[in-house]
Each structure stands twice: as structure tokens, then as C-alpha cells.
FISELUM-573074 format. One line per 5 residues: number of its first residue (from 1); for each residue x, y, z of N, C-alpha, C. Coordinates in Angstrom, 3 decimals. Layout:
<vexvexs>
NUM> X,Y,Z,X,Y,Z,X,Y,Z; ...
</vexvexs>
This chain:
<vexvexs>
1> 40.915,61.610,-122.151,40.380,60.370,-121.501,41.229,59.951,-120.366; 40.667,59.772,-119.225,41.414,59.367,-118.013,41.822,57.856,-118.121; 42.805,57.504,-117.345,43.257,56.166,-117.346,43.613,55.754,-115.876; 43.567,54.479,-115.609,43.964,53.933,-114.271,44.634,52.633,-114.460; 45.500,52.257,-113.520,46.174,50.985,-113.605,45.257,49.823,-113.320
6> 45.369,48.803,-114.091,44.663,47.534,-113.852,45.205,46.986,-112.567; 44.387,46.421,-111.693,44.866,45.930,-110.412,45.831,44.761,-110.517; 45.578,43.890,-111.500,46.427,42.689,-111.601,47.474,42.880,-112.736; 48.756,42.673,-112.488,49.764,42.807,-113.547,49.558,41.735,-114.654; 50.015,42.044,-115.823,49.919,41.140,-117.002,51.345,40.553,-117.205
11> 51.322,39.279,-117.545,52.550,38.608,-117.892,52.503,38.147,-119.356; 53.486,38.580,-120.141,53.503,38.167,-121.558,54.827,37.504,-121.856; 54.698,36.304,-122.400,55.905,35.537,-122.785,56.255,35.877,-124.255; 57.486,36.112,-124.494,57.928,36.432,-125.910,59.325,35.986,-126.142; 59.801,36.131,-127.375,61.206,35.740,-127.691,61.970,36.955,-128.195
16> 61.247,38.085,-128.380,61.970,39.266,-128.898,61.231,40.530,-128.516; 61.960,41.605,-128.282,61.313,42.922,-127.953,61.836,43.933,-128.941; 60.864,44.662,-129.560,61.120,45.630,-130.571,60.741,47.028,-130.082; 61.736,47.906,-129.944,61.475,49.259,-129.415,61.453,50.305,-130.505; 60.399,51.099,-130.560,60.522,52.362,-131.273,61.520,53.197,-130.551
21> 62.107,54.238,-131.169,63.141,55.051,-130.529,62.557,56.306,-129.891; 62.173,57.263,-130.755,61.676,58.547,-130.254,60.333,58.298,-129.524; 60.283,58.782,-128.282,59.065,58.616,-127.520,59.016,57.358,-126.686; 59.914,56.406,-126.925,59.968,55.187,-126.121,61.272,55.097,-125.400; 62.373,55.163,-126.100,63.726,55.110,-125.468,64.207,56.475,-125.140
26> 64.016,57.419,-126.019,64.543,58.782,-125.788,63.437,59.767,-126.122; 63.576,61.004,-125.556,62.782,62.137,-125.938,63.548,63.082,-126.758; 63.218,63.304,-127.966,63.846,64.322,-128.799,62.824,65.240,-129.460; 61.724,65.342,-128.764,60.600,66.147,-129.324,60.969,67.555,-129.639; 61.800,68.176,-128.795,62.174,69.535,-129.062,63.015,69.660,-130.315
31> 63.971,68.772,-130.470,64.812,68.770,-131.667,64.029,68.510,-132.882; 63.073,67.535,-132.822,62.252,67.182,-134.010,61.430,68.397,-134.430; 60.758,68.978,-133.451,59.848,70.061,-133.845,60.619,71.351,-134.274; 61.721,71.604,-133.641,62.534,72.748,-134.104,63.054,72.515,-135.556; 63.498,71.282,-135.758,64.099,70.942,-137.061,63.076,71.021,-138.164
36> 61.905,70.424,-137.925,60.834,70.447,-138.949,60.226,71.852,-139.133; 60.230,72.632,-138.088,59.836,74.071,-138.256,60.796,74.838,-139.133; 62.088,74.508,-138.948,63.091,75.204,-139.755,62.983,74.779,-141.202; 62.813,73.451,-141.408,62.674,73.012,-142.801,61.388,73.574,-143.451; 60.288,73.593,-142.691,59.020,74.038,-143.228,59.166,75.513,-143.599
41> 59.809,76.321,-142.783,59.957,77.701,-143.129,60.860,77.907,-144.367; 61.837,77.075,-144.572,62.683,77.141,-145.761,61.886,76.753,-147.035; 60.858,75.879,-146.819,60.186,75.317,-147.984,58.744,75.831,-148.103; 58.339,76.854,-147.372,57.041,77.445,-147.514,55.907,76.560,-147.090; 56.142,75.733,-146.052,55.118,74.850,-145.568,54.724,75.311,-144.166
46> 53.425,75.143,-143.781,52.953,75.453,-142.476,53.735,74.643,-141.442; 54.524,75.264,-140.525,55.305,74.531,-139.523,54.546,73.618,-138.663; 53.389,74.072,-138.176,52.567,73.232,-137.295,52.109,71.987,-137.959; 51.687,72.087,-139.237,51.251,70.965,-139.986,52.449,70.035,-140.272; 53.609,70.577,-140.585,54.764,69.792,-140.867,55.176,68.912,-139.670
51> 55.146,69.539,-138.465,55.493,68.842,-137.269,54.480,67.687,-136.967; 53.257,67.995,-137.215,52.204,66.992,-136.961,52.421,65.742,-137.908; 52.711,66.087,-139.147,52.886,64.969,-140.128,54.161,64.125,-139.908; 55.166,64.801,-139.272,56.480,64.089,-139.169,56.533,63.071,-138.081; 55.660,63.144,-137.080,55.707,62.201,-135.951,55.364,60.781,-136.406
56> 56.311,59.832,-136.129,56.089,58.442,-136.380,56.203,57.990,-137.842; 56.668,58.949,-138.672,56.702,58.665,-140.132,58.171,58.893,-140.600; 58.580,58.096,-141.597,59.913,58.317,-142.165,59.976,59.703,-142.785; 61.105,60.383,-142.583,61.251,61.737,-143.112,61.078,61.843,-144.564; 61.532,60.796,-145.299,61.461,60.860,-146.797,59.998,60.823,-147.255
61> 59.131,60.121,-146.469,57.746,60.066,-146.797,57.039,61.409,-146.404; 57.509,61.987,-145.308,56.950,63.263,-144.833,57.197,64.360,-145.878; 58.419,64.464,-146.325,58.746,65.519,-147.301,58.069,65.275,-148.606; 57.858,64.048,-148.972,57.139,63.757,-150.203,55.682,64.140,-150.109; 55.096,64.005,-148.964,53.711,64.398,-148.769,53.572,65.921,-148.687
66> 54.500,66.591,-148.053,54.450,68.021,-147.901,54.851,68.850,-149.073; 55.861,68.363,-149.819,56.346,69.009,-151.051,56.659,68.024,-152.129; 55.614,67.443,-152.688,55.806,66.400,-153.738,56.477,66.892,-154.967; 56.604,68.221,-155.113,57.190,68.800,-156.307,58.723,68.838,-156.163; 59.175,68.567,-154.967,60.715,68.572,-154.745,61.296,67.199,-154.726
71> 62.577,67.117,-154.898,63.258,65.835,-154.896,63.293,65.306,-153.413; 62.695,64.134,-153.190,62.547,63.645,-151.821,63.872,63.317,-151.167; 64.808,62.807,-151.959,66.133,62.458,-151.374,66.897,63.706,-150.960; 66.803,64.725,-151.773,67.480,65.983,-151.454,66.947,66.559,-150.209; 65.647,66.580,-150.078,64.961,67.121,-148.889,65.248,66.284,-147.652
76> 65.287,64.957,-147.842,65.668,64.091,-146.684,67.018,64.444,-146.187; 68.001,64.639,-147.092,69.378,65.013,-146.722,69.336,66.294,-145.925; 68.489,67.268,-146.372,68.480,68.555,-145.685,67.877,68.390,-144.317; 66.764,67.754,-144.120,66.134,67.678,-142.797,67.028,66.849,-141.865; 67.689,65.804,-142.442,68.583,64.960,-141.621,69.745,65.842,-141.087
81> 70.334,66.654,-141.946,71.435,67.558,-141.494,70.945,68.501,-140.446; 69.745,69.026,-140.597,69.200,70.014,-139.593,69.034,69.297,-138.242; 68.465,68.064,-138.293,68.255,67.328,-137.022,69.569,66.920,-136.403; 70.541,66.465,-137.183,71.823,66.051,-136.588,72.502,67.227,-135.913; 72.268,68.429,-136.355,72.892,69.589,-135.737,72.214,70.060,-134.507
86> 71.044,69.502,-134.184,70.263,69.960,-133.028,70.009,68.760,-132.055; 70.879,68.645,-131.139,70.698,67.638,-130.120,70.227,68.172,-128.745; 69.868,69.432,-128.760,69.507,70.064,-127.510,68.263,69.476,-126.843; 68.342,69.149,-125.577,67.217,68.609,-124.826,66.999,67.127,-125.004; 67.922,66.436,-125.651,67.788,65.032,-125.807,67.869,64.341,-124.421
91> 66.992,63.407,-124.137,66.991,62.811,-122.815,66.518,61.361,-122.926; 67.126,60.490,-122.078,66.623,59.081,-121.960,65.307,59.106,-121.157; 64.322,58.359,-121.600,63.095,58.361,-120.912,63.079,57.421,-119.653; 62.162,57.603,-118.741,62.153,56.886,-117.471,62.089,55.376,-117.706; 62.885,54.652,-116.905,62.870,53.217,-116.889,63.629,52.501,-118.035
96> 64.098,53.271,-118.984,64.669,52.698,-120.206,65.993,51.951,-119.866; 66.892,52.601,-119.207,68.231,51.969,-118.955,68.098,50.748,-118.086; 67.220,50.825,-117.112,66.996,49.709,-116.212,66.445,48.541,-116.990; 65.521,48.764,-117.885,64.889,47.690,-118.681,65.927,47.055,-119.619; 66.671,47.894,-120.317,67.629,47.375,-121.288,68.775,46.593,-120.588
101> 69.081,46.971,-119.351,70.213,46.316,-118.650,69.851,44.853,-118.342; 68.592,44.504,-118.273,68.248,43.146,-117.914,67.738,42.304,-119.134; 67.544,42.932,-120.242,67.201,42.217,-121.481,68.439,41.641,-122.076; 68.428,40.374,-122.455,69.566,39.809,-123.227,69.802,40.544,-124.512; 71.060,40.800,-124.865,71.404,41.612,-126.002,70.840,41.084,-127.312
106> 70.669,39.714,-127.364,70.190,39.201,-128.645,68.661,39.070,-128.699; 68.005,39.624,-127.659,66.512,39.504,-127.598,65.812,40.849,-127.890; 66.618,41.920,-128.171,65.915,43.164,-128.410,66.623,43.966,-129.488; 65.877,44.845,-130.144,66.450,45.770,-131.079,65.576,47.014,-131.229; 66.051,47.957,-132.019,65.307,49.267,-132.210,64.754,49.234,-133.626
111> 63.511,49.649,-133.724,62.849,49.779,-135.044,62.337,51.209,-135.147; 63.002,52.014,-135.868,62.800,53.475,-135.873,62.534,53.985,-137.273; 61.746,55.105,-137.366,61.521,55.753,-138.600,62.660,56.717,-138.934; 63.614,56.899,-138.031,64.779,57.757,-138.276,65.769,57.034,-139.211; 66.603,57.832,-139.907,67.671,57.194,-140.718,68.739,56.623,-139.757
116> 69.548,55.759,-140.354,70.594,55.094,-139.477,71.522,56.132,-138.894; 71.900,57.112,-139.701,72.860,58.140,-139.246,72.260,58.896,-138.043; 70.995,59.286,-138.181,70.389,60.035,-137.065,70.084,59.130,-135.898; 69.642,57.900,-136.095,69.333,57.019,-134.975,70.565,56.686,-134.186; 71.669,56.320,-134.823,72.859,55.950,-134.080,73.400,57.147,-133.330
121> 73.341,58.323,-133.883,73.822,59.512,-133.150,72.976,59.807,-131.950; 71.617,59.737,-132.093,70.755,60.051,-130.947,70.954,59.014,-129.833; 70.985,57.743,-130.147,71.152,56.698,-129.161,72.484,56.870,-128.435; 73.555,57.194,-129.169,74.834,57.361,-128.566,74.881,58.592,-127.617; 74.256,59.679,-128.113,74.175,60.910,-127.297,73.419,60.700,-126.000
126> 72.420,59.818,-126.062,71.580,59.564,-124.867,72.248,58.507,-123.957; 73.321,57.871,-124.410,73.988,56.893,-123.573,73.256,55.582,-123.600; 72.459,55.279,-124.597,71.791,54.006,-124.700,72.667,52.994,-125.528; 72.839,51.801,-125.033,73.668,50.868,-125.732,73.095,50.527,-127.127; 73.946,50.607,-128.090,73.458,50.281,-129.459,73.230,48.756,-129.615
131> 72.058,48.364,-130.106,71.896,46.961,-130.403,72.879,46.435,-131.496; 73.088,45.165,-131.545,73.988,44.630,-132.608,73.613,45.114,-133.920; 72.358,45.145,-134.281,71.797,45.671,-135.521,70.461,46.291,-135.175; 70.041,47.241,-136.000,68.768,47.869,-135.789,68.103,48.109,-137.150; 66.779,48.353,-137.122,66.023,48.616,-138.339,65.723,50.130,-138.401
136> 66.135,50.785,-139.457,65.962,52.215,-139.629,65.190,52.455,-140.897; 64.945,53.788,-141.186,64.255,54.163,-142.405,64.991,53.732,-143.689; 66.312,53.493,-143.552,67.084,53.089,-144.722,66.895,51.637,-145.060; 66.292,50.850,-144.181,66.222,49.454,-144.340,64.994,48.903,-144.978; 63.976,49.746,-145.134,62.661,49.299,-145.608,62.169,50.195,-146.738
141> 61.329,49.662,-147.602,60.748,50.415,-148.717,59.488,51.206,-148.243; 58.809,50.618,-147.241,57.579,51.222,-146.753,57.781,51.454,-145.232; 57.521,52.622,-144.739,57.631,52.916,-143.341,56.325,52.685,-142.572; 56.336,52.894,-141.280,55.144,52.756,-140.503,54.064,53.758,-140.998; 52.812,53.396,-141.090,52.087,52.265,-140.454,52.167,50.919,-141.192
146> 52.889,50.879,-142.275,53.105,49.569,-142.955,53.826,48.627,-141.977; 53.514,47.308,-142.032,54.095,46.403,-141.057,55.565,46.069,-141.393; 56.091,46.518,-142.553,57.409,46.100,-143.005,58.512,46.398,-141.970; 58.574,47.534,-141.243,59.636,47.770,-140.293,59.617,46.716,-139.134; 58.415,46.386,-138.634,58.390,45.450,-137.536,58.605,43.984,-137.947
151> 58.191,43.681,-139.199,58.499,42.346,-139.807,60.040,42.210,-139.950; 60.659,43.330,-140.330,62.144,43.337,-140.477,62.804,43.179,-139.145; 62.287,43.802,-138.108,62.803,43.660,-136.760,62.730,42.276,-136.199; 61.570,41.636,-136.407,61.461,40.236,-135.979,62.445,39.347,-136.714; 62.554,39.580,-137.978,63.522,38.792,-138.829,64.926,38.997,-138.313
156> 65.259,40.220,-137.956,66.585,40.534,-137.467,66.929,39.737,-136.192; 65.933,39.550,-135.360,66.138,38.794,-134.090,65.992,37.256,-134.374; 65.510,36.876,-135.548,65.383,35.500,-135.850,64.195,34.785,-135.205; 63.132,35.601,-134.944,61.941,35.049,-134.321,60.673,35.476,-135.110; 59.609,34.741,-134.890,58.375,35.037,-135.570,57.800,36.316,-135.000
161> 57.089,37.160,-135.828,56.494,38.375,-135.343,55.538,38.177,-134.144; 54.806,37.064,-134.180,53.830,36.835,-133.119,54.556,36.473,-131.804; 55.871,36.303,-131.843,56.635,36.004,-130.636,57.335,37.349,-130.144; 56.986,38.480,-130.729,57.595,39.682,-130.401,56.670,40.621,-129.720; 57.173,41.428,-128.804,56.419,42.557,-128.205,57.007,43.860,-128.751
166> 56.095,44.709,-129.152,56.499,46.064,-129.688,56.133,47.110,-128.624; 57.087,47.978,-128.385,56.828,49.189,-127.539,56.762,50.407,-128.450; 55.644,51.093,-128.453,55.399,52.194,-129.355,54.759,53.361,-128.609; 54.828,54.508,-129.227,54.151,55.665,-128.639,53.201,56.450,-129.608; 53.291,56.070,-130.887,52.546,56.802,-131.893,51.575,55.945,-132.624
171> 50.523,56.574,-133.199,49.508,55.829,-133.898,50.073,54.982,-135.075; 50.917,55.617,-135.846,51.491,54.915,-137.004,52.222,53.638,-136.571; 52.994,53.721,-135.474,53.721,52.655,-134.969,52.920,51.509,-134.372; 51.846,51.889,-133.669,50.988,50.838,-133.056,50.272,50.071,-134.228; 49.856,50.794,-135.289,49.232,50.172,-136.422,50.227,49.209,-137.108
176> 51.468,49.674,-137.215,52.495,48.848,-137.903,52.724,47.563,-137.118; 52.829,47.677,-135.803,53.113,46.499,-134.933,51.956,45.555,-134.966; 50.764,46.099,-134.915,49.580,45.220,-134.927,49.494,44.489,-136.308; 49.730,45.233,-137.356,49.613,44.630,-138.719,50.700,43.565,-138.904; 51.826,43.687,-138.188,52.897,42.695,-138.337,52.607,41.435,-137.531
181> 51.577,41.490,-136.657,51.245,40.281,-135.865,51.901,40.281,-134.513; 52.514,41.405,-134.090,53.186,41.480,-132.834,52.162,41.904,-131.741; 52.527,41.641,-130.464,51.802,42.249,-129.303,52.287,43.667,-129.124; 51.417,44.616,-129.124,51.803,46.040,-129.068,51.439,46.631,-127.723; 52.494,47.211,-127.082,52.345,47.960,-125.819,52.633,49.391,-126.135
186> 51.673,50.301,-125.884,51.873,51.718,-126.213,51.968,52.563,-124.958; 52.872,53.512,-124.978,53.010,54.487,-123.887,52.060,55.713,-124.185; 51.620,56.292,-123.059,50.491,57.303,-123.256,50.974,58.759,-123.003; 52.207,59.007,-122.668,52.550,60.366,-122.273,52.759,61.340,-123.406; 52.934,60.848,-124.624,53.260,61.762,-125.733,52.130,61.879,-126.751
191> 51.198,60.952,-126.737,50.066,61.054,-127.723,48.767,60.715,-127.029; 47.630,61.179,-127.633,46.339,60.931,-127.070,46.056,59.469,-127.055; 45.388,59.009,-125.959,45.042,57.586,-125.906,44.131,57.190,-127.044; 43.280,58.074,-127.462,42.309,57.753,-128.582,43.059,57.366,-129.850; 44.279,57.860,-129.981,45.017,57.556,-131.223,45.790,56.199,-131.152
196> 45.712,55.529,-130.023,46.490,54.341,-129.785,45.613,53.105,-129.736; 44.505,53.098,-130.379,43.532,52.043,-130.253,44.045,50.709,-130.840; 45.055,50.759,-131.705,45.641,49.547,-132.272,46.492,48.739,-131.228; 46.862,49.402,-130.134,47.684,48.721,-129.155,46.838,47.685,-128.344; 47.548,46.624,-127.899,46.885,45.686,-127.071,46.848,46.111,-125.607
201> 47.883,46.839,-125.196,47.999,47.342,-123.859,48.495,48.762,-123.838; 48.182,49.532,-122.770,48.666,50.871,-122.584,49.428,51.004,-121.282; 50.507,51.672,-121.264,51.243,52.026,-120.080,51.703,53.437,-120.149; 52.038,54.064,-119.001,52.526,55.408,-119.030,53.904,55.533,-119.657; 54.832,54.663,-119.197,56.170,54.560,-119.751,56.674,53.225,-119.352
206> 57.935,52.878,-119.609,58.411,51.529,-119.365,58.898,51.318,-117.945; 58.789,52.371,-117.133,59.119,52.166,-115.684,58.206,51.065,-115.126; 58.838,50.179,-114.408,58.084,49.088,-113.772,57.861,47.884,-114.613; 58.324,47.904,-115.870,58.260,46.680,-116.675,59.387,45.756,-116.171; 58.944,44.560,-115.733,59.840,43.586,-115.166,60.210,42.467,-116.154
211> 61.403,41.979,-116.104,61.881,40.955,-117.042,62.292,39.709,-116.302; 61.811,38.590,-116.786,62.288,37.285,-116.269,62.824,36.483,-117.437; 64.070,36.186,-117.459,64.706,35.422,-118.543,64.507,33.983,-118.299; 63.985,33.285,-119.280,63.730,31.832,-119.181,64.914,31.064,-119.681; 65.083,29.811,-119.236,66.235,29.007,-119.674,66.322,28.782,-121.164
216> 67.509,28.670,-121.642,67.706,28.304,-123.051,67.012,29.172,-124.035; 66.286,28.557,-124.951,65.631,29.275,-126.063,64.164,29.496,-125.738; 63.781,29.417,-124.455,62.341,29.559,-124.099,61.904,31.027,-124.128; 62.848,31.964,-124.141,62.459,33.319,-124.271,62.453,34.077,-122.984; 61.602,35.126,-122.891,61.550,35.967,-121.691,60.099,36.219,-121.302
221> 59.853,36.651,-120.134,58.533,37.005,-119.658,58.597,38.491,-119.206; 57.719,39.309,-119.788,57.643,40.690,-119.364,56.343,40.847,-118.514; 56.487,41.494,-117.350,55.427,41.728,-116.491,55.189,43.236,-116.264; 53.971,43.726,-116.392,53.679,45.136,-116.220,52.261,45.329,-115.861; 51.878,46.474,-115.323,50.509,46.755,-115.036,49.977,47.735,-116.048
226> 49.102,47.295,-116.908,48.557,48.151,-117.980,47.580,49.133,-117.438; 47.276,50.140,-118.255,46.327,51.108,-117.953,45.005,50.742,-118.584; 43.949,51.148,-117.949,42.584,50.874,-118.438,41.879,52.203,-118.678; 41.512,52.490,-119.971,40.807,53.720,-120.282,39.451,53.729,-119.591; 39.130,54.885,-118.946,37.787,55.027,-118.325,36.722,55.354,-119.351
</vexvexs>
């Protein structure tokens, strides 16, 4: 499905910004797919199916779905070790560092399906400043598409979910953000637009997202030109 930029930019006022990690802040697709392929081959699972199931989902839930007969925690430790050993091709995505440099440190955090150990290593490798605290797979009982991760992210920032903007790239994440009551902005370069119907707005990436910090506790205003599906 083709897309085009809406002629008039959109302004959204919020008090907190919640970023997914993989596919929004960094690209680690090569590492993810190589790692899940290796795990799948070790465990007799179709690698292509394993990679498809892994995107946007906590690893512990993925392994439980793919090999329910195995101990999920043991398999989580294994896939985590495989991923930690493979940082090849890790890259910061366009516009990310510019956007983070103008957001107040207490107004944003990361909400990721990765474990804390993996998330902190990837962010550090990419040169992205670590938020004071972040929400990882270790912090919630239910992962995306359940709203729990984004509810936790809003709570971490001390703001209501409806005062938060979520940046996501995957179907499970857009569903989670929407269910949490946040405004969801989805990027389109990594997943099919048809899978992002839960998002309120679509953009190619965060390049061009402008930030205006309001006085005191009034929050911030994000301005961007969304895409319109033809």
C-alpha cells in the first residue's frame, strides 16, 4: 500500500514520550534474525517461523509458544546469550539522536520487549543515552500486545497514559499502546502498513519530528507530518 505525506503537519501536546527500542531507536534486525535462526536450529523449530513470531514479543513468550515442552526460563537465557554475543550491524535509526537531544530527560523512556541486560547493552553499543529508568521484559508479567508495558512506562514517567505518545514499529506494540490509552505513532519502514492499523498516525521514521518544550509542567508539543495511506 502506497503512502504520502499529509500536507499539514500535526501538533500533539503530551507530557511523556514512550519509545519502543528495536525498529524505532535502533536497528538490530540482522542480529535478531540470526540469533533466532540459531536458536530455532538448535531446538528443531522452523527458523523463518521463529523469526516471524519473535518480532515485537518478549522472548520468554516466544519460546513458550514455539517449544512449550521446554523450560521457558532456560530457553530465555539461551536466546539472550546468543543475542548478546551478536551485535553485528547494530545501527542508530535516522533522526533518533537529534530527537532525544531536545527531549527533556524526565519526559521520555524506553519500553521494550527485550530483557534489561540485552536492552542496556544494545542502547550503549548504539551510543544512545540510557534513560534514568526503562521498562523491559523483566518488569511486566504480560508483554505486548498487552497494555501492561506502556502502562508501566507512563507510570515510570509519573503521567497518565492518555498524556503519553508511543512510538512503535510493530503490530503488537501499536496494539499495546492503543490499549493503554496512549496516542500511537507508528513507523512504516520495517512492517507492512496493513499491520499497523492500531496506530493513530504513520510516519516513515522519526526524522523531522520537532519538539517544543512548554514552560513548567505543561509538557511538550511534538510536530510531524504523518503519512496517509492511499
